[in-house]
C-alpha positions, 0 to 999 in steps of 0.5 A: 503482480507484487510477487512478480516484481520482487522476483524480477528485481532479484533475478536482475540482481542475480543476472549481474553475476550470472547471465542465466538469470536474465531469462528468468527476469524476462519471464517475471517481466512479462508475467508482471505486464500481463497481470497488470494489463488483466487488472486494468483492461480485462473485459474493458476495465479489469478490476478498476471502477472509473466512477469510484476511482478504485479497484474492486474485487469482482464476483464472476457468476454464469458469465456476468461480473459483479463488482464488490464495492467494498472500499477496503485494502483490496483497492489499495494493494494494487499500489504495492506492485511497483518497481523502478528499473534503471536503464543504465543497469538494464544495458549491462544485461544484453540478453534481458535488454534485447528481450525487453526492447522486443516486447516494447516494440512488438507488444504495444497494447501491453507496453502501454503499462510501462512508463519512462522518464529521465531523472534530474541527473539524466538517468533513464528510469522505467516504472513498472506499476499496476495503476497509471499515473491518473489512477494512482492519483485517485487511489492515493487520494482515497488513502489520504482522506480521513473520512475514509482510510487515513486514521490518526495512527495509520491507514485503516483496512476498511474505509470509515464510510462503511460505518454509516454506509455498510456494503450490502450484497444479496444472495437471492433475498438474503442480505450479507453486509460489511460494516466498518469495525475499528476493533474486534469484529461484530461477527464470529466469521474467521474466529471474530478476527476483524483485522480486514474490517477497519483495524490498522494492519502493520505490514500493509501500512509499511508496504504502502510507505515503501510504495509511495517512496518508489512512486516518488523516486520516479515522478518527483516533486511534480506529482502531488496529492491532496491531503487536507489533514496535512496541508491545504496544498497538495503534498508530494508522495515523499511527504505522504509516506513520511506522514504515514510513518509519523502516524504509525510511530505514534502508536508506540510513542508516549504522549505528554502523559506518558500514555502510548496509544497501543496500550489503550486504557491500560493505566499501568503501562503509563503510570507504573514505573516498573510497566511503562517501558514494557511496550507491547507490539500487537498484530493490529490496532484500533482504526480510531484510537490506535489501541493494540489488538490481538497477539501482543507478542507480534514482534515480527512485522510489527517491529517495523515501527522502528524503521518508521520512527527512523523515517520520522526522525530523518524527515524532521532533520531534513525539514528542520521541524 
């Protein structure tokens, strides 16, 4: 769904100069809606678990489906599939506009996954997203819970509740478990790499920030979520995105003693004048203390911290803090 939404936006951009791309945009639009419907409705509730307010993987076997109730990034990634289409821009593409309106009029069972509203300037906006407004609230509430995903330095890849309550799955009489591991894995699976078992993985964190900003652009200040770590009162999705950017930035910014969380206990990087400004980027980070783990040269996606620091500075200027 995330892929389809990105391809849709690119096709619409190209269609502004070549109407032939309108057909491609229509295809990705319909694919996005079909995938969203399957994730939310197939077999009754799709991958959604209403009792937990979360998306789970499902294991299908001989006609039965078993939800794998591991509270991990698996349940947060559906948030990433979100795009906003401006009605004014769509109207400039008659081919795509015609097919989209036919779809909304004749496929009502699928059109329910599209939201529409006018913003403060009176411009019409269409929201394409996997979770509904109600489900978005439940998932983001989990994301912003420090007992679950929200860590001092970002969003953990696995909920901290699995530290005391590991998920256990039985194959016959053999149990297999998933336990919260904030740093290196406690098993040799996948070469001991545990970046989906608890650590903070930068690219997903950054995509979550962008997604929250898009949801805010559509829902505005009216939509608020609880985040006790930030405020006793519910906060906006824009404020939630700013808080995530601040926490990710804190991985690399020196504290009063010159220590950067990414360097862990390495005193050389905080006390030695020749070393303290040589910042290592790493691929993922400890879910509890932000220490860097693996691939210390990962200046690809981890360099997105520069954008997070910029966002944090801009938010402070806006609020005057």
